[in-house]
C-alpha positions in Angstrom: 0.0 0.0 0.0 1.3 3.5 -0.9 1.8 6.0 1.9 2.2 9.8 2.0 4.2 11.3 4.8 3.9 15.0 5.7 6.8 16.6 7.5 5.4 19.8 8.9 8.9 20.9 10.1 10.0 21.4 6.5 6.9 23.4 5.4 7.9 26.7 3.8 4.4 28.3 3.3 1.2 28.6 5.3 -2.2 27.9 3.7 -4.6 30.8 4.3 -7.4 29.4 6.4 -9.9 31.5 4.4 -9.4 29.2 1.5 -11.8 26.9 3.3 -14.5 29.5 3.5 -18.1 28.7 2.8 -20.9 30.2 0.8 -24.6 30.3 1.7 -27.3 31.4 -0.7 -31.1 31.5 -0.8 -31.2 28.5 -3.1 -33.0 25.3 -2.6 -32.9 24.3 1.1 -29.6 26.0 2.0 -31.2 28.8 4.1 -34.8 27.7 4.8 -34.9 24.2 6.3 -31.1 24.2 6.1 -29.9 26.8 8.5 -33.2 28.3 9.5 -36.2 26.4 10.8 -37.6 29.1 13.1 -37.9 29.2 16.9 -41.2 27.3 16.9 -39.9 24.4 15.0 -39.7 20.9 16.7 -36.2 20.6 15.2 -33.8 21.6 18.0 -32.6 25.1 17.4 -31.1 28.2 19.0 -33.1 31.3 18.1 -34.4 29.6 15.0 -31.0 28.3 13.8 -30.7 24.5 13.6 -28.4 23.1 16.3 -27.4 20.0 14.2 -26.2 22.1 11.3 -24.2 24.5 13.6 -22.6 21.5 15.4 -21.6 19.9 12.1 -20.1 23.2 10.7 -18.3 24.0 13.9 -16.5 20.6 13.6 -15.0 21.7 10.3 -14.1 25.2 11.6 -15.7 27.3 8.9 -13.5 30.5 8.8 -15.8 32.8 6.8 -19.4 32.6 5.6 -20.7 34.5 2.6 -24.4 35.6 2.3 -27.0 36.3 0.9 -25.7 35.3 -2.5 -24.9 34.7 -5.2 -27.4 35.8 -7.7 -29.9 36.4 -4.9 -27.7 39.2 -3.5 -28.5 41.6 -6.4 -32.3 41.3 -5.8 -32.2 41.2 -2.0 -33.2 44.4 -0.2 -31.9 44.1 3.3 -34.4 46.3 5.1 -37.1 43.8 4.2 -35.2 41.3 6.4 -35.1 43.2 9.7 -37.7 44.0 12.4 -40.5 41.8 13.7 -40.6 38.7 11.5 -44.4 38.7 11.3 -44.2 42.2 9.8 -41.5 41.5 7.2 -42.7 41.6 3.6 -42.4 38.5 1.4 -40.4 38.5 -1.8 -40.2 36.3 -4.9 -36.9 34.6 -5.4 -36.8 35.0 -9.1 -33.4 33.5 -9.7 -34.0 30.2 -7.9 -37.4 28.7 -8.7 -39.7 31.7 -8.3 -40.5 30.6 -4.7 -42.0 33.1 -2.3 -39.8 33.8 0.8 -40.9 35.3 4.0 -37.7 37.1 4.8 -37.5 35.6 8.3 -33.8 35.0 7.8 -32.2 38.4 7.5 -29.2 40.4 8.8 -29.7 39.7 12.5 -30.2 36.0 11.9 -27.2 35.8 9.6 -24.9 37.5 12.1 -26.3 35.3 14.9 -25.4 32.3 12.7 -21.9 33.5 12.3 -21.6 34.1 16.0 -22.8 30.5 16.7 -20.3 29.2 14.1 -17.5 31.3 15.4 -16.7 32.5 11.8 -16.3 35.8 10.0 -19.3 37.2 8.2 -19.0 38.1 4.5 -22.0 40.1 3.3 -22.6 40.8 -0.4 -24.4 44.0 -1.2 -26.9 44.7 -4.0 -25.5 46.6 -7.0 -27.8 45.1 -9.6 -31.2 46.4 -8.4 -30.1 48.4 -5.3 -29.0 51.9 -4.7 -25.9 53.4 -3.3 -27.8 54.7 -0.3 -29.2 51.2 0.4 -25.8 49.7 0.4 -24.3 52.5 2.5 -27.0 52.3 5.1 -26.6 48.5 5.4 -22.9 49.0 6.3 -23.9 51.7 8.7 -26.6 49.6 10.3 -24.2 46.7 10.9 -21.0 48.5 12.0 -21.7 52.1 13.2 -21.5 52.7 17.0 -22.5 56.4 17.1 -25.8 58.2 17.0 -27.5 57.9 13.6 -30.9 56.8 12.1 -29.4 53.4 11.2 -28.0 52.9 14.7 -31.4 53.8 16.2 -33.1 51.4 13.9 -30.7 48.6 14.8 -31.2 49.2 18.5 -35.0 49.3 18.0 -34.6 45.8 16.4 -32.9 44.5 19.5 -29.2 44.9 18.8 -27.5 47.6 20.9 -23.8 47.1 19.9 -22.6 47.1 16.3 -21.2 43.9 14.8 -17.7 43.5 13.5 -17.8 42.9 9.8 -14.6 42.6 7.7 -15.6 41.2 4.3 -18.0 43.1 2.1 -18.8 42.3 -1.5 -19.9 45.1 -3.8 -22.2 43.2 -6.0 -22.1 39.7 -7.4 -21.7 38.3 -10.9 -22.6 41.7 -12.4 -21.6 40.5 -15.8 -24.6 38.1 -15.6 -27.4 37.7 -13.1 -26.2 40.8 -11.2 -27.1 43.2 -14.1 -25.6 42.0 -17.4 -23.0 44.8 -17.2 -20.0 45.4 -19.3 -16.8 45.5 -17.2 -16.2 49.2 -18.0 -19.7 50.1 -16.6 -19.3 47.9 -13.6 -15.9 49.3 -12.8 -17.3 52.8 -12.5 -20.2 51.5 -10.4 -17.8 49.7 -8.1 -15.8 52.8 -7.5 -19.0 54.7 -6.6 -20.7 52.1 -4.5 -17.5 51.1 -2.8 -16.8 54.7 -1.8 -20.0 54.9 0.2 -19.5 51.6 1.9 -17.8 53.4 4.8 -15.4 52.4 7.5 -16.9 53.2 10.9 -15.0 53.3 14.2 -12.4 50.5 14.4 -14.3 48.4 11.8 -12.3 48.3 8.5 -14.1 46.8 5.5 -12.3 44.5 3.1 -14.1 45.5 -0.1 -14.4 42.8 -2.7 -15.3 43.6 -6.3 -17.2 41.3 -8.7 -14.6 39.5 -10.7 -14.6 37.3 -13.8 -16.5 34.2 -14.7 -14.2 31.4 -15.8 -11.7 32.6 -18.4 -13.1 36.1 -19.0 -9.6 37.7 -18.8 -10.9 40.9 -20.3 -13.0 41.5 -17.3 -10.0 41.2 -15.0 -8.0 43.4 -17.2 -10.6 46.2 -17.2 -11.2 45.9 -13.5 -7.6 46.1 -12.5 -6.9 49.0 -14.9 -10.0 51.1 -14.0 -10.8 50.2 -10.4 -7.7 48.5 -9.1 -6.1 51.6 -7.5 -6.8 55.2 -6.8 -4.2 57.0 -8.9 -5.2 60.4 -7.6 -5.1 59.8 -3.9 -3.0 56.6 -3.8 -3.9 53.2 -2.5 -6.3 50.5 -3.8 -10.0 51.0 -4.6 -10.5 47.4 -3.9 -9.0 44.9 -1.4 -10.1 41.8 -3.4 -11.3 40.8 -6.8 -13.5 37.8 -7.0 -13.3 34.8 -9.4 -16.1 32.2 -10.0 -15.8 28.8 -11.5 -18.2 25.8 -11.5 -17.7 22.4 -13.1 -20.8 20.8 -14.6 -21.3 18.1 -17.2 -23.4 20.1 -19.7 -26.0 22.9 -19.9 -29.3 22.1 -21.6 -31.1 24.6 -23.9 -33.5 25.7 -21.1 -30.5 26.7 -18.9 -30.8 23.6 -16.6 -27.9 21.3 -16.1 -27.5 17.7 -17.1 -26.1 15.0 -14.9 -27.1 13.6 -11.5 -25.1 14.5 -8.4 -25.4 10.9 -7.1 -25.9 8.7 -10.2 -23.1 9.1 -12.8 -20.8 6.8 -14.7 -17.0 6.7 -14.9 -16.9 9.0 -17.9 -18.9 11.6 -16.1 -16.6 11.4 -13.1 -13.5 11.8 -15.2 -15.0 14.8 -17.1 -15.7 16.6 -13.8 -12.2 15.9 -12.4 -10.7 17.2 -15.7 -12.7 20.4 -15.5 -11.7 20.9 -11.9 -8.0 20.9 -13.0 -8.8 24.0 -15.1 -8.9 26.0 -11.9 -5.1 26.0 -11.8 -5.0 27.6 -15.2 -7.6 30.2 -14.3 -5.8 31.2 -11.1 -2.5 31.5 -12.9 -3.7 33.5 -15.9 -6.0 35.9 -13.9 -3.2 36.3 -11.4 -0.7 37.3 -14.1 -3.1 40.1 -15.2 -3.6 41.3 -11.7 0.2 41.3 -11.0 0.7 43.5 -14.1 -1.3 46.3 -12.5 -0.6 45.4 -8.9 3.0 44.0 -8.6 2.9 44.5 -4.9 -0.1 42.2 -4.6 -2.2 44.6 -2.6 -5.4 43.3 -4.3 -6.1 39.7 -3.5 -7.8 37.2 -5.7 -10.9 36.0 -3.9 -12.4 32.7 -5.2 -15.7 33.0 -3.4 -17.7 30.7 -5.7 -16.5 27.3 -6.9 -17.5 23.7 -7.1 -19.6 21.2 -9.0 -23.1 21.9 -10.3 -25.4 19.1 -11.3 -29.0 18.7 -12.2 -31.5 19.3 -9.4 -33.3 16.5 -7.6 -36.6 15.6 -9.2 -39.4 17.7 -7.7 -37.2 20.5 -6.4 -37.3 24.0 -7.7 -33.9 25.7 -8.5 -32.2 25.2 -11.8 
């Protein structure tokens, strides 16, 4: 039998723990029934959050959790998800199955989940259908400790002290589900929205811009040239630039995916593994472009969506 021996004493580099970060979106049963069952549920929970899920995730030491999306982020309006749950308006999740959500899982519930998991929160703001003011007020609501309308609102909703929030995404996949934008247009929007996502007190945001899909190297080129650094005042506009990559067997004409997540043959397995190896090429080529504009590596590459994507289970709603 072959054996692999790891000698930690000879290690020359340290793997960043955030490589093992997680992503949670309002898709299928990830949020509702997954994390959230509500305080009245017979399923054991702490303030509506499932204990079994928290216990399982604490075992793997999730370092950072991204929410609310994903495509959902650019149609999510955060003020609909605060205040008494019975008074929160419902919304249609147009990206994932057209289901109606009750907004019972919002900002307070997400931050509570992160506290229970012992992980860093990573909130993704709405650029696609939201306003600069909406995003600015969300950051203020979460992180400001002074006297302001958003602080008063947070306190009225039961949270006196602000939360610490480091990671903040300025939009998601704005080349596609987040607005079908050209990189030149999004770069200008990023500079504007990112400016008004303020640092309050000792909370310092780590602003993450929407990056490329797969091998769209033009997107990375434009973003680094137009929004990578502030040439007038110095310093970076962004702290991180995202990259998304999924492996799937094949897209069908209606936009759905082919291939079962549990029932596949050897050829399907080999195809997925081969596509996974493409990530090495993507990281290397996007990284080369970023280094051209940022040789000091002040802007990080943030791979905040990746993995396999198969056909949905029969009878379920997302694509």
